[in-house]
ZABAZA-483345 format. One record per atom (N, C-alpha, C, O): x, y, z. Coordinates in steps of 0.02 Angstrom, whole numbers, padded with zeros to 5 digits, always signed. Layout:
BEGIN
XYZ;...
***
This chain:
BEGIN
+00044-00062+00000;-00003-00001+00001;+00052+00061-00008;+00106+00059+00022;+00035+00105-00044;+00069+00164-00055;+00037+00225-00013;-00005+00262-00039;+00055+00231+00043;+00024+00278+00090;+00042+00348+00072;+00001+00392+00087;+00096+00365+00043;+00110+00430+00013;+00065+00450-00043;+00041+00507-00049;+00055+00404-00081;+00008+00421-00138;-00053+00426-00116;-00087+00472-00140;-00080+00387-00074;-00154+00395-00049;-00158+00459-00016;-00210+00491-00025;-00108+00485+00025;-00117+00542+00057;-00117+00607+00004;-00157+00654+00008;-00073+00601-00039;-00066+00652-00092;-00129+00654-00135;-00151+00710-00151;-00161+00598-00155;-00213+00592-00199;-00275+00624-00167;-00314+00661-00198;-00281+00606-00102;-00341+00622-00070;-00337+00707-00050;-00386+00743-00047;-00269+00726-00039;-00268+00799-00033;-00283+00833-00100;-00321+00882-00102;-00255+00811-00150;-00274+00838-00215;-00350+00832-00236;-00379+00875-00268;-00378+00777-00215;-00450+00770-00224;-00491+00826-00188;-00538+00852-00218;-00474+00844-00123;-00505+00893-00087;-00485+00966-00117;-00525+01011-00125;-00424+00968-00130;-00401+01040-00162;-00440+01057-00222;-00465+01112-00229;-00446+01008-00269;-00475+01020-00334;-00554+01022-00319;-00591+01052-00359;-00578+00993-00269;-00655+01000-00259;-00668+01066-00220;-00727+01086-00223;-00633+01095-00194;-00652+01154-00151;-00611+01226-00165;-00640+01280-00162;-00551+01220-00179;-00506+01281-00179;-00530+01316-00249;-00526+01286-00303;-00554+01378-00244;-00573+01412-00297;-00646+01401-00311;-00674+01435-00354;-00682+01350-00273;-00746+01337-00274;-00776+01363-00213;-00802+01322-00175;-00778+01420-00199;-00794+01446-00128;-00868+01436-00116;-00886+01420-00060;-00913+01443-00164;-00990+01429-00153;-00995+01353-00126;-01029+01339-00076;-00962+01308-00159;-00968+01239-00134;-00941+01234-00061;-00969+01198-00020;-00884+01269-00046;-00861+01270+00026;-00908+01301+00070;-00913+01281+00128;-00943+01348+00049;-00987+01384+00086;-01052+01335+00107;-01078+01332+00162;-01072+01298+00045;-01130+01260+00061;-01118+01199+00107;-01161+01175+00143;-01053+01177+00102;-01037+01123+00153;-01024+01152+00220;-01031+01114+00268;-01006+01212+00229;-01007+01240+00298;-01078+01241+00326;-01089+01223+00384;-01123+01261+00285;-01202+01260+00296;-01218+01192+00320;-01249+01182+00372;-01193+01141+00276;-01212+01081+00292;-01196+01057+00358;-01234+01022+00391;-01131+01078+00380;-01098+01067+00445;-01141+01091+00504;-01151+01058+00554;-01170+01167+00488;-01206+01194+00538;-01267+01168+00549;-01295+01182+00602;-01300+01122+00498;-01364+01096+00505;-01356+01021+00534;-01375+00971+00502;-01327+01018+00600;-01316+00962+00637;-01277+00912+00603;-01279+00854+00624;-01234+00930+00544;-01192+00893+00509;-01224+00836+00472;-01191+00795+00440;-01290+00834+00477;-01322+00778+00435;-01312+00782+00361;-01291+00732+00332;-01326+00838+00327;-01311+00850+00258;-01232+00833+00240;-01216+00808+00186;-01189+00848+00286;-01114+00840+00276;-01102+00764+00273;-01062+00738+00235;-01139+00731+00317;-01126+00655+00322;-01155+00628+00261;-01124+00584+00232;-01217+00650+00236;-01240+00619+00177;-01198+00630+00115;-01192+00590+00068;-01166+00695+00120;-01119+00713+00059;-01054+00667+00063;-01022+00649+00012;-01039+00650+00122;-00978+00608+00135;-00987+00545+00097;-00944+00524+00059;-01051+00510+00108;-01070+00448+00078;-01058+00447+00003;-01039+00397-00026;-01072+00509-00030;-01065+00514-00100;-00991+00505-00117;-00974+00470-00165;-00948+00535-00079;-00880+00531-00098;-00856+00451-00087;-00816+00424-00125;-00887+00419-00032;-00867+00346-00011;-00892+00305-00074;-00869+00249-00085;-00937+00332-00110;-00958+00285-00167;-00907+00285-00223;-00913+00249-00273;-00858+00326-00215;-00805+00327-00264;-00815+00385-00322;-00782+00385-00374;-00861+00430-00309;-00874+00478-00360;-00809+00523-00365;-00776+00536-00315;-00791+00547-00430;-00733+00577-00444;-00742+00611-00506;-00764+00579-00554;-00728+00679-00512;-00706+00717-00457;-00768+00730-00402;-00823+00705-00411;-00757+00763-00355;-00798+00774-00301;-00864+00792-00322;-00868+00832-00369;-00917+00769-00298;-00990+00788-00319;-01003+00859-00298;-00970+00888-00255;-01050+00884-00328;-01086+00949-00317;-01128+00942-00246;-01152+00888-00228;-01133+00997-00211;-01177+00996-00152;-01255+01013-00181;-01272+01070-00194;-01295+00960-00188;-01356+00968-00209;-01404+00911-00185;-01382+00869-00146;-01469+00910-00207;-01517+00862-00182;-01513+00860-00103;-01497+00808-00073;-01528+00919-00070;-01517+00918-00002;-01562+00870+00040;-01543+00846+00093;-01625+00858+00011;-01664+00803+00037;-01637+00735+00048;-01649+00699+00097;-01597+00719-00005;-01567+00651-00007;-01500+00660+00040;-01482+00613+00075;-01469+00711+00039;-01414+00720+00082;-01429+00715+00166;-01390+00695+00208;-01499+00741+00177;-01526+00736+00248;-01535+00666+00263;-01507+00638+00310;-01575+00635+00220;-01588+00563+00229;-01533+00515+00241;-01530+00475+00288;-01487+00525+00190;-01430+00483+00195;-01389+00498+00263;-01366+00453+00298;-01384+00564+00276;-01353+00581+00341;-01377+00551+00402;-01340+00531+00447;-01448+00547+00402;-01487+00512+00456;-01474+00436+00458;-01474+00407+00512;-01466+00407+00408;-01451+00339+00396;-01380+00324+00425;-01371+00279+00465;-01328+00364+00403;-01265+00365+00428;-01261+00373+00501;-01222+00335+00530;-01295+00416+00534;-01305+00427+00603;-01327+00368+00637;-01296+00349+00687;-01375+00337+00614;-01406+00280+00644;-01356+00225+00644;-01350+00190+00694;-01317+00215+00591;-01265+00158+00589;-01217+00181+00642;-01199+00139+00683;-01193+00246+00648;-01147+00259+00700;-01174+00246+00766;-01139+00214+00805;-01229+00265+00783;-01256+00245+00848;-01257+00173+00861;-01236+00153+00915;-01280+00132+00815;-01279+00061+00824;-01213+00032+00845;-01207-00007+00892;-01164+00056+00806;-01093+00046+00824;-01070+00061+00889;-01032+00024+00921;-01094+00115+00909;-01079+00144+00977;-01110+00111+01031;-01082+00114+01086;-01167+00075+01026;-01200+00045+01083;-01159+00008+01131;-01171+00014+01191;-01106-00035+01109;-01069-00069+01152;-01026-00022+01196;-01016-00035+01255;-01001+00033+01163;-00969+00089+01204;-01010+00118+01260;-00985+00131+01314;-01076+00129+01245;-01119+00153+01287;-01129+00111+01350;-01129+00135+01407;-01136+00045+01334;-01144-00010+01378;-01082-00008+01429;-01091-00001+01490;-01027-00012+01404;-00962-00008+01444;-00958+00047+01487;-00937+00041+01544;-00978+00105+01462;-00976+00174+01505;-01020+00162+01556;-01002+00176+01613;-01082+00137+01546;-01132+00132+01590;-01112+00084+01650;-01118+00098+01709;-01087+00028+01627;-01067-00023+01678;-01004-00008+01721;-00992-00039+01773;-00966+00042+01697;-00909+00075+01728;-00935+00125+01781;-00916+00124+01840;-00977+00166+01758;-00991+00225+01794;-01051+00215+01851;-01047+00237+01908;-01104+00178+01825;-01163+00168+01863;-01148+00144+01931;-01174+00175+01977;-01109+00092+01945;-01102+00062+02011;-01065+00115+02054;-01082+00119+02114;-01017+00157+02030;-00991+00207+02068;-01043+00265+02087;-01045+00288+02144;-01079+00285+02043;-01130+00329+02060;-01175+00304+02115;-01192+00340+02162;-01196+00239+02110;-01243+00211+02154;-01211+00207+02228;-01244+00223+02278;-01149+00185+02231;-01114+00181+02293;-01101+00255+02323;-01102+00262+02384;-01091+00303+02284;-01082+00368+02305;-01143+00395+02343;-01141+00426+02397;-01200+00379+02305;-01263+00407+02335;-01274+00373+02395;-01295+00404+02443;-01262+00299+02401;-01279+00260+02457;-01233+00289+02518;-01256+00286+02575;-01173+00314+02508;-01126+00335+02558;-01147+00401+02587;-01122+00422+02639;-01193+00432+02553;-01217+00499+02579;-01158+00542+02600;-01107+00537+02567;-01160+00581+02651;-01103+00627+02669;-01056+00595+02713;-01016+00632+02741;-01052+00530+02727;-00996+00501+02765;-00932+00500+02736;-00918+00462+02690;-00888+00544+02763;-00818+00552+02732;-00775+00488+02725;-00739+00478+02677;-00783+00445+02777;-00744+00383+02772;-00775+00339+02716;-00736+00308+02681;-00836+00334+02706;-00861+00299+02652;-00851+00324+02581;-00844+00287+02533;-00853+00396+02580;-00836+00425+02518;-00757+00413+02501;-00742+00402+02443;-00713+00414+02546;-00642+00406+02539;-00637+00338+02505;-00607+00328+02452;-00670+00292+02541;-00662+00218+02516;-00682+00205+02447;-00651+00171+02407;-00743+00238+02435;-00763+00238+02368;-00721+00265+02321;-00716+00235+02268;-00685+00325+02333;-00640+00357+02297;-00580+00316+02274;-00557+00316+02217;-00558+00283+02326;-00502+00237+02312;-00518+00180+02266;-00481+00164+02219;-00569+00153+02280;-00596+00095+02233;-00615+00115+02169;-00612+00077+02121;-00634+00175+02167;-00662+00209+02101;-00604+00211+02050;-00614+00196+01991;-00539+00229+02074;-00490+00236+02031;-00474+00168+01989;-00467+00170+01928;-00469+00114+02022;-00456+00058+01995;-00510+00036+01938;-00497+00016+01881;-00570+00043+01966;-00626+00020+01928;-00629+00066+01858;-00640+00042+01803;-00619+00127+01870;-00620+00179+01812;-00564+00158+01767;-00573+00151+01707;-00510+00149+01792;-00447+00132+01741;-00463+00074+01698;-00463+00074+01637;-00480+00016+01742;-00506-00045+01706;-00556-00029+01647;-00548-00048+01589;-00611+00010+01671;-00656+00021+01623;-00635+00063+01560;-00656+00053+01503;-00591+00112+01577;-00560+00142+01528;-00522+00108+01477;-00529+00121+01418;-00480+00064+01501;-00443+00015+01458;-00490-00027+01409;-00481-00034+01348;-00539-00054+01446;-00587-00090+01400;-00625-00049+01350;-00646-00073+01298;-00634+00014+01367;-00676+00059+01329;-00626+00074+01266;-00645+00069+01208;-00565+00092+01283;-00519+00114+01223;-00512+00048+01179;-00511+00056+01118;-00507-00009+01202;-00491-00073+01164;-00549-00086+01116;-00542-00098+01056;-00613-00082+01154;-00678-00088+01119;-00683-00032+01065;-00708-00047+01011;-00660+00030+01076;-00674+00083+01030;-00630+00070+00965;-00649+00081+00907;-00574+00047+00982;-00523+00034+00922;-00549-00030+00877;-00540-00032+00816;-00579-00077+00911;-00602-00131+00875;-00656-00113+00834;-00660-00129+00774;-00709-00073+00871;-00777-00052+00829;-00753-00010+00774;-00784-00012+00721;-00699+00029+00782;-00682+00081+00733;-00661+00048+00668;-00675+00071+00613;-00624-00012+00679;-00590-00048+00624;-00646-00073+00582;-00641-00073+00521;-00703-00098+00615;-00759-00128+00576;-00805-00073+00549;-00830-00080+00493;-00820-00014+00589;-00862+00037+00561;-00841+00069+00502;-00881+00084+00458;-00773+00083+00497;-00748+00122+00445;-00756+00083+00380;-00773+00115+00330;-00746+00017+00376;-00765-00026+00318;-00846-00035+00305;-00873-00033+00250;-00875-00043+00363;-00946-00050+00360;-00981+00013+00326;-01025+00003+00284;-00965+00069+00341;-00994+00127+00312;-00981+00137+00246;-01022+00167+00211;-00923+00114+00221;-00906+00116+00154;-00953+00061+00120;-00981+00072+00067;-00957+00008+00150;-01004-00044+00122;-01078-00012+00103;-01109-00018+00050;-01097+00020+00159;-01160+00047+00154;-01165+00099+00093;-01210+00099+00052;-01116+00138+00095;-01114+00195+00037;-01108+00155-00034;-01137+00181-00082;-01076+00100-00041;-01073+00069-00103;-01135+00027-00124;-01155+00020-00182;-01165+00000-00066;-01227-00043-00083;-01298-00009-00073;-01348-00030-00103;-01298+00039-00033;-01361+00075-00020;-01409+00031+00041;-01467+00047+00057;-01376-00019+00066;-01408-00063+00107;-01370-00050+00182;-01309-00057+00192;-01418-00029+00228;-01389-00023+00295;-01367-00077+00325;-01322-00071+00367;-01392-00136+00310;-01382-00211+00337;-01301-00225+00313;-01261-00256+00348;-01289-00200+00258;-01216-00210+00235;-01169-00179+00277;-01112-00200+00279;-01191-00125+00316;-01137-00097+00355;-01125-00139+00416;-01078-00123+00452;-01162-00192+00433;-01155-00240+00480;-01140-00315+00464;-01143-00363+00502;-01121-00313+00396;-01111-00379+00372;-01032-00396+00390;-00986-00384+00351;-01026-00422+00447;-00954-00425+00478;-00910-00481+00436;-00849-00478+00430;-00949-00530+00410;-00905-00572+00376;-00876-00548+00307;-00823-00569+00283;-00916-00502+00278;-00891-00471+00218;-00843-00413+00241;-00798-00400+00201;-00846-00380+00294;-00802-00337+00321;-00734-00365+00332;-00683-00338+00310;-00737-00423+00369;-00671-00457+00386;-00638-00480+00318;-00577-00479+00314;-00674-00500+00270;-00649-00515+00209;-00614-00462+00177;-00559-00470+00150;-00648-00404+00181;-00619-00344+00144;-00556-00317+00186;-00508-00292+00156;-00557-00322+00248;-00492-00304+00292;-00441-00352+00280;-00382-00332+00282;-00452-00413+00268;-00399-00470+00256;-00366-00451+00187;-00305-00455+00179;-00411-00429+00135;-00380-00418+00068;-00338-00355+00070;-00285-00352+00038;-00360-00304+00107;-00314-00246+00125;-00251-00261+00158;-00198-00236+00141;-00258-00309+00212;-00205-00325+00253;-00212-00287+00317;-00213-00226+00324;-00217-00332+00363;-00229-00297+00435;-00171-00244+00451;-00188-00187+00469;-00112-00259+00445;-00060-00215+00457;-00070-00153+00415;-00067-00099+00444;-00081-00154+00349;-00087-00097+00307;-00146-00064+00325;-00143-00004+00316;-00196-00085+00347;-00258-00050+00362;-00250-00016+00425;-00271+00042+00433;-00221-00047+00470;-00209-00011+00540;-00157+00050+00534;-00165+00102+00567;-00107+00039+00493;-00060+00087+00480;-00085+00150+00445;-00067+00206+00462;-00129+00137+00394;-00168+00184+00359;-00208+00228+00403;-00207+00289+00396;-00247+00194+00454;-00287+00237+00500;-00248+00274+00552;-00270+00327+00575;-00191+00247+00569;-00147+00279+00618;-00114+00351+00582;-00106+00404+00613;-00099+00344+00518;-00073+00400+00482;-00127+00448+00482;-00113+00506+00497;-00196+00429+00464;-00248+00479+00458;-00261+00510+00526;-00277+00570+00529;-00255+00473+00579;-00266+00501+00646;-00208+00546+00659;-00222+00602+00682;-00151+00532+00647;-00093+00578+00658;-00099+00647+00619;-00082+00700+00646;-00123+00645+00556;-00133+00698+00518;-00190+00752+00547;-00182+00813+00552;-00243+00717+00563;-00294+00758+00597;-00273+00783+00659;-00285+00841+00674;-00239+00741+00704;-00217+00763+00765;-00165+00829+00761;-00169+00875+00802;-00118+00826+00711;-00079+00882+00705;-00121+00942+00678;-00109+00997+00703;-00168+00937+00633;-00202+00992+00615;-00243+01026+00680;-00243+01086+00693;-00275+00979+00714;-00306+01006+00768;-00265+01031+00824;-00290+01071+00863;-00196+01011+00831;-00158+01037+00883;-00134+01107+00855;-00130+01154+00895;-00117+01115+00790;-00094+01180+00772;-00148+01226+00776;-00134+01283+00794;-00213+01211+00762;-00273+01261+00769;-00279+01276+00843;-00294+01333+00859;-00270+01231+00891;-00276+01245+00958;-00220+01292+00990;-00228+01320+01044;-00170+01295+00955;-00114+01335+00975;-00122+01406+00949;-00086+01451+00972;-00171+01420+00900;-00173+01485+00877;-00231+01526+00923;-00291+01511+00928;-00202+01576+00952;-00252+01614+01000;-00314+01638+00964;-00315+01660+00906;-00362+01633+01001;-00427+01673+00981;-00463+01642+00918;-00523+01628+00919;-00425+01633+00866;-00453+01612+00803;-00452+01540+00787;-00489+01517+00743;-00413+01506+00820;-00397+01429+00811;-00459+01388+00798;-00462+01353+00747;-00508+01391+00843;-00575+01360+00832;-00609+01378+00775;-00636+01335+00740;-00611+01440+00761;-00639+01468+00699;-00606+01432+00634;-00641+01407+00590;-00542+01434+00634;-00505+01403+00578;-00523+01331+00569;-00535+01306+00514;-00525+01300+00624;-00538+01234+00622;-00607+01213+00593;-00614+01162+00560;-00659+01257+00609;-00728+01252+00588;-00725+01268+00507;-00757+01234+00468;-00688+01316+00488;-00689+01331+00421;-00660+01283+00372;-00676+01279+00313;-00611+01244+00407;-00579+01195+00358;-00611+01124+00366;-00585+01074+00341;-00666+01123+00402;-00701+01054+00413;-00726+01031+00339;-00723+00970+00330;-00747+01064+00291;-00767+01035+00228;-00704+01002+00197;-00709+00946+00170;-00646+01035+00199;-00583+01010+00167;-00558+00945+00202;-00534+00898+00171;-00568+00945+00272;-00540+00893+00301;-00592+00834+00294;-00569+00777+00292;-00658+00843+00290;-00699+00793+00276;-00693+00762+00213;-00700+00701+00207;-00681+00798+00167;-00674+00774+00097;-00617+00733+00088;-00618+00680+00057;-00555+00762+00121;-00490+00721+00122;-00500+00652+00153;-00482+00602+00122;-00532+00648+00216;-00542+00594+00250;-00586+00539+00215;-00573+00479+00218;-00642+00568+00178;-00690+00512+00148;-00652+00492+00086;-00664+00436+00064;-00605+00532+00051;-00571+00507-00011;-00520+00456+00017;-00512+00402-00012;-00486+00470+00072;-00437+00429+00099;-00461+00358+00118;-00430+00306+00106;-00520+00362+00149;-00555+00298+00171;-00574+00257+00106;-00570+00196+00106;-00592+00290+00054;-00615+00269-00009;-00556+00231-00037;-00563+00175-00060;-00500+00261-00035;-00443+00232-00057;-00414+00165-00026;-00387+00119-00058;-00426+00168+00047;-00406+00115+00078;-00455+00055+00058;-00433-00001+00043;-00518+00069+00060;-00573+00016+00045;-00552-00008-00029;-00551-00069-00037;-00536+00029-00076;-00527+00013-00145;-00466-00029-00157;-00459-00065-00206;-00422-00023-00110;-00350-00059-00109;-00366-00139-00100;-00325-00181-00117;-00426-00156-00073;-00441-00227-00072;-00456-00257-00131;-00462-00318-00132;-00465-00219-00188;-00483-00247-00255;-00554-00255-00270;-00593-00233-00227;-00579-00283-00320;-00647-00290-00330;-00681-00331-00275;-00650-00374-00244;-00743-00317-00262;-00783-00352-00212;-00796-00422-00233;-00829-00460-00198;
***
């Protein structure tokens, strides 16, 4: 897998799609403001492999596709919600039961650290595993139009195997590093960093979607 080529091609895809086409950029910012649902729907169009980048149109379809995307994301996140609940709920219940007893509260606090750390480790591991499946699952949904295909774990595993687990994980780590660096730079800019990050959301979204598209297509024909 040529990671450099994937990054460069994805960057050029976003650049050609947005730079100089300011109305398109503005429309995608509007799509972001509208609960990001139209932006999510637009992302699916890129994940289908459309090249050059599609125009921002058919807002009704973008909203509907965005809602489907959101539902898929929520379903994938359910195990994380459960882990968080199982980690925090007992601690909250014990704290309430302890009332204002300082000794009991201190005892709970000491036990809470270990419980929280264990829950956090489990949460992170689960989030990583779910993310590996979800990324391929959402592309499958984009390509097939079937929400069920987003959870076709057999097909998802086959696709990842064709990509190569090591290549796939490295590709996602690289994407994470790129986004982390961009966010860190924006965070270091006083006053306007958050505004800059918001303004470049369309570019980052287009880059990410194209990058995921390239990862998926590296598996070859389905």
